[in-house]
N, C-alpha and C positions, 0 to 999 in steps of 0.2 A: 678302589677305596672314596669314600665320599669325604669332601672337603669341610672342616669347620665352618661355624660361621665367620663372617667378618669382626674384626675387632675397633673397639673404640669409635662405634658410629656417633658422629656429632652434628648437628643442625644449628645453624643460626639465622634467626630471621630478622630482616632488615627492613623497615617500612620508613619512608620520609618523604619529602615533598618530590623527590624523584621517580619514587615507585616502590614496590613491595617485591622482595626477592628472598627466597632461602638457599643458603649455601650451604651443601652437604658434603660430608667426608666421612671415609672410614679408612681402616686399616685392613692389609690382606689377612686371611685367616693364618691361623699359627698350622695347619693341618691342610695342605693342598689335594688336589684330585690328579695331581701329575700334570696337569695342562695350565699350571697358573702363568704362564707366559702368553697364554690365550684366553684370559679368565673373563667370563662373562658374568656380571652381576644384574639382578633384578633389585631395584629400589622400590618399596613399598611409602608412599606418601599417603598419611591417613589425615582427612583435614575435618575439623569440627567447627561450629560454629553457633552461639545460640544470641539473636538481636531481636530489636522489636521492629515489625514489619511494617508496611504502608497504612495497614489498619490499627496500629497500635497494641498489636498480639504478639507475644514471643513465639519466635519461631526457630526451631532448631535444622541445621543441616550438617549431614554427614557424608564423606565421599572420600574414597581411597583410589589413587593412581598408581600404574605400576610403570615403572620406567626403566630402561634397559641401560647398561653402562659398559663399555667393551674397553678391557685393558686401561683402565683407568679408577682412579680412587675418590673421585669428587665429581660433583655437580651442583650448577647453579641454576636455579628454576625461578619462575614467576610465580609469587603467591597472593593471595587475596588479603586485604586488612581485615583485623578484627579476627582473626582464624586461630586454632590452638592446631599445631602441627606435630604428628608422631611419625619416627622413620624409623624402619627397618630395613636392611640389606641382606641377600642371601646370595651364596654362589650356583651358579648353574653346573650342573654335572654333566657326564658325556652324553648321556641319553636325554639331556633336556629337560631334567627335573631340578627343580629349586630346591637346595639344601635347608639344611635347619638357618631359620632367620637370626639375625643378631638379637642381643639381650634387649629390654627395654630401661634405659637410664635417666636419668636427668637432663644429660646434654643430649640425648636423642628427643627430646622435646622442645618447643619453643613455642612462643605468643608472638601472632605477627600483629603489630599495635595498629591502633584505629587511623583513620585518614578521611579526608572529604569523600561524601557521595560521589559514585561515578555519576549520575545526573540528579538533577532536581526536578520535580513536578513544575508545572506552569500553573502560577498564582494570578486572581484577577481582583478587580475591586471595581466598586461602582458607587456612583454618586447617592447618597443617603437622603441628604438635606442639603437646601441652600435658600440662603436670604440675602438680604442686599449687604451684609457686613461679613457673613462667614458662610463657608463649606463644610460637611462633615460627610465623610466618605466611610465605606465599608468595606475592609479587605477579606477575601474569601482565603483560607489557609488550606494548605493539603500537607499531610504528614509526609515526610521524605523516609524512605527505608534507611533502616540504620545497620543495614549488612557490614559496612564497610567501618563500622564504629558509630558507639554512642555520640548522640548529637547533643551539645549540652546547652545550645541555646538557638533560637532564630530571632533575628531582630527586622525590626519593619523600618526601612529606612526610606524617608520621603524626600523628594527632588523637587525645590520649587522653578518654575521653569518661566516665570512671567516676564522676566528683562529680557530673555534670551530668546524669546518666539522666532521662530522661522531658521535656527541653527539644529545641527544634528546634536542629540544626545551622545555624551562621550560615554565609553564602557564602562558597566559600573564599578570596575575595578580602579578606574581613574575618577571617580567620585571623591572629594574629600569629605570625612564624616564629622560632623560639628554638632553645635547645638542649635536649636529651634529660632534662637534670636540671632544669631550669627547667618545662619542661613536665610532669615528674612531681610538682614541688613545688609546682606552682601550684595554690591553692585559690580563685580569684576567681571572679566571675561571668563570665569569658570564657575561652573555650577557647584553648589555646596549643599550636601544632604544633611539630615539631621535624624535622629531613632526617636521614632512616635511610641514604638511599641517594642519589649522584650517578652519573649514567651520560653519556658524551658519545657523540655521533651516530656517531663513527668506530669507538667500540668498543660498539656497541649489544648488550645481552642481552634476551633472550626472558622471562626472570624473573629475580627477585631475592629473597633470603632477608632479612626484616626480624625483628628481635628476637633475632639469635644473640649479640648483646654484642660486635659487633667495633668496632674503630676504624680510619679509613680517611682518608686524604689525598683531596681533591677530583682528579679526573682535570685533567690538563694543560688540556685545551679547555674544560672547566667552571670552571677557574681564570681562564682568558684572558677570560670572561665577565664576571668581576668584577675585572679590572684597573681599571676607571673604575666610580664609583657608578651605580648606576641606579635609575629610578622604575619604581613597580610601576601599569601602567597596566591599566584594564580594556580591553575590546573596544571601548567607545565613545570611548577615548582620554582620560579623564580621570585624572590623578593621584592616588593616594590619599596622597601626602606622606609617604611612607616610603621610605627609602633605606637600602641596606646597600652595604657594602664589603667587600673581599676578606678583610680583619683580622676580620669578622664570624664567617666560619666556616673556622677554619684546619683544623680537625677534622671528620671527619664521625663522629658517634657513633651506632651503631647498637646502644643498649643493650637488656637484656632488657625484655620486654612482662609487665607483672604479670598474675597468673593472676586478680586479682578485679576486673581492670578490663576497660573495654569499650573498643575503637578501632574510629578509622576512618581515612580517609587518601585523599589525590589525587596526582595526578602533576601537576607544573609545568614547563611546556615554557618554555626561556630562549633568546630571539633577540636578537642584537646588532645595532642598527642601523648605518647610517652615518655618524650624529652620535656614535656612540660610547656612546649611552644602550642599556640592557641592557633588555630589556621582557619579562615574563612574562604567561603564560597558563594557570590551573590547568582540570584536567579536573571531570568530575563526581566526588562522594564513591564510595568503595569502600563495600559493605556493613558494616553494622557488625557486629563478631565479637568475643566476649567470654567470659568464664570459663563462662557457661551457654551456649556454643554459639549465643548469641542472633545471629540473623541477620535484622534486620527493616530494611525499607526507610524510608530517611530523608526527611522532607519535601522537603528541597533536593538530594537524591542525584543527581539528573539535571541540576541546573541546572548550567551551563558558567560562566556569567558573569552577573554582577549586570545587567551594562546591558542583559540579554534580559528582565527582568522588569519589567513597567509598573506605573503606581502602582495600578491595581484589583488587580493578583495581590498586592502587598505588603499592601492591605487585608483581601484574603481569607486571609492567611496564609502566602501563597507559592504558592498553587495555580497552577500555569503555564496560560498560554494553551492548549496543546496539550491540557492534561488535561479542561481545561473545554469545548474542541472535542470531545474525544473523548467524553465523557459525555452531552454534547448530542446527538451523532451517532447514539450508542447509543439514545438515548430515542426519536430521530426514528425511527429504524429499527426500533424495537419499536412504535411507534404505528403507522408504514405496515405492519407485518407483522400487527398484529391488525387492522388496517381491511380489508385484504386478504381476510385469512382469513374475516372476518365477511361481506364481499360475497360470497366463494366459496361460504361455506355457505348465506347468504341463496337465493343462485343455484342450488344444489343441491337446497334445499328447494322452492323454487318449481318447478325442473324437473319433480322428482318428483311433485308435487302436479298440474300440467301432465299428464304421462303417466298419472295415475291417472284424470283426467278422461277424457282421450283415449281411454282403455281403457274409461272407463264409456260412453263417447258411440260408440264404435263397436261395443259390446256391443247398446246398445239400438238403434242403427240395421241391426244384421244382424238384431235381432229384431223390429223394426216393419216390418224391408223398404221397398220402393219400389213399391208396387201402382200409385201413379198414374205410373208411368214405364213401365208393360206396353205393349207395341205389339201391336195386336189383329191386325195382318197376320204377325206370327212366331209360330212355334210357341211352346208354353210350354215345350218342354225347352231351348230355346236361353235363354231368361230366367229361368229357375227361382231365379236369384239375387235376383230382385226380389220374390219371393213373402215374406210375413211368416212368421216362425216360430210354427208353431201346436203348443203343449203335447199337443194330442190325438192328433196325429200322431206324438209321439216314441214310440221304443221303445228298451228298454233296450239300454246299450252293451255288454253281455256278448255280445248278438247281433250286434254289428257286429265282424268280422274285418278288419280294415284289413289290406292287401297280399296277404291270403293268397286261396287259391281252393281249391276242393274238388278231392281227387283221385278221377278216374271208378272208381279200383278200389276203395280204402279208403273212400270217403266222407269222409275227414278232410280239414279245413284244413291247406294247407301250403303253403310258400315255393317259387315257382318259381324255376330257377336263374337266370332271367333279371332276376327282382325283386332290387330292392337292399336293402329292410330292411320290415321291418314299416310299414305306413304309406307305402306309395311315393308320392312325389309326382310329381304327371303335369304340374301347372305351380302356378304360383303368381301371386297379383296381391298390390294394396296392403295389403288387409284379412286375406288369408287362404291357404289352401294348396287343391288340388285334388289329391284321393289316390284310388288305386283300392282298391275295399274290397268286401267281400261280405256282404250283409245276410240275415240269416237270420228267418224266421218274420214276414214282413213280410204276406204273405197266405197263406191256409190251402193246404195242398198240394192238387193236382188228382188226382181219382182215376188218371187214365191218366200221372200223373208223379208219379214219387218224389222230386223235387227240391225241397226248402224252403226254398233260397237262391236269392238273385240278386247278380250281380256287377254294382254300381253305381259312380258317380262321387259322392264326395263332397265337400263344402267346409267346410274348418275353418279357424274364425277365428282368427288368430294375434295375440293381444293384446298379445305384446311380440315384437320382431324375435328370430330365430334360436331361438323356442322349439321344442323338440322336437314333431314331429307326433304323439306319444303323450301329450302334454301339453294337447292343444287341450278348451278349454272347451266350445263349442258347434261341431255338426256339422251339416249340412243337406244333404240328398240331392234 
């Protein structure tokens, strides 16, 4: 008998600074399959989302995950912000088939509220104009994906670094955000930033100018973000106990940048949660720009969030784990490369010495011959290669004409048309070549013959492979 579908399937979406989770529960079916003490359920989690991607175009995603639950009637799983979830549950039959799925109800659906983006793109700026009094910079903006929820505002925060040069910039979360005048009049030990521009997501700009001395009112969407107070959360979700209200920033003042000061800055992304809280996430710092065209890297410039820094990094002056890994990896690669190079060089030297030893051994074998291997039943001409080399029978190489034969008419040694080259190779073996040659002056000429030459075969030792025949060191015939 097939079991009926589970009853009262419920799902609750929870999204806050601590994360996004789905709490799923259901009641057992009213009609069991006789094995309810060993019940297996399949939970179908359908996920849908519509959002603005990095290109500013609407994108829709849809996915379904199937989870298993054994002898239990609840699950808690991690979800994704800004997603609609629909849950259905079935009971597995004895033959491994999924029974009838539970009905869709209002309580089997939920919406996971928005939260901060998982990561922000890298923002840059450059100097646009400089004079004796003021500087003007251009900030290049990149839209962040709104997969995790609508971004209601981008804020350009400028930090004046003039009086505290030589010190490290604090993390962006630790920068006190104030007004332009307070930031430039501040002479304390803590840096103060000010909001130079506000851009809402519906009217996103690829670039903004800072330092032009303009005043502006926050865009409507940005103003809506501050309709209620908001807490400043880092990525781990811990409030930094600073709250701002709309009245804190009635006017955005993009005042002139002093020519004798150095500046940095960052982009702050604002998201409004379902509970009405407005949370922010800062990007990494811009490159330092100043009166002397100083463009230096700041130790914390690439750190997006203080929560990503461990205690060990704090003890080492903020050096990131990625930087440490990169340095260790580079050192390891250098050691490996040095080791491989040393081994290769050692093998090269060893192979070279081996070749020299083999060449010497082959030469000695050629000179020594193998007279003990002579076969008395065979003619000596068939095993002349076994004879030892006798220097007393050596004759000048000038009288050996490799590959040439005498011309009957002129008596000169010439190459015939069917000969390939000087030192024509007739055959070859493991240690040498067999070449056709003409020997002159081996024996005194007989009175009845004018020939002073002999056409012979010679064996030339080849100490190295592919060595030209005309560079042979030893020749026997």
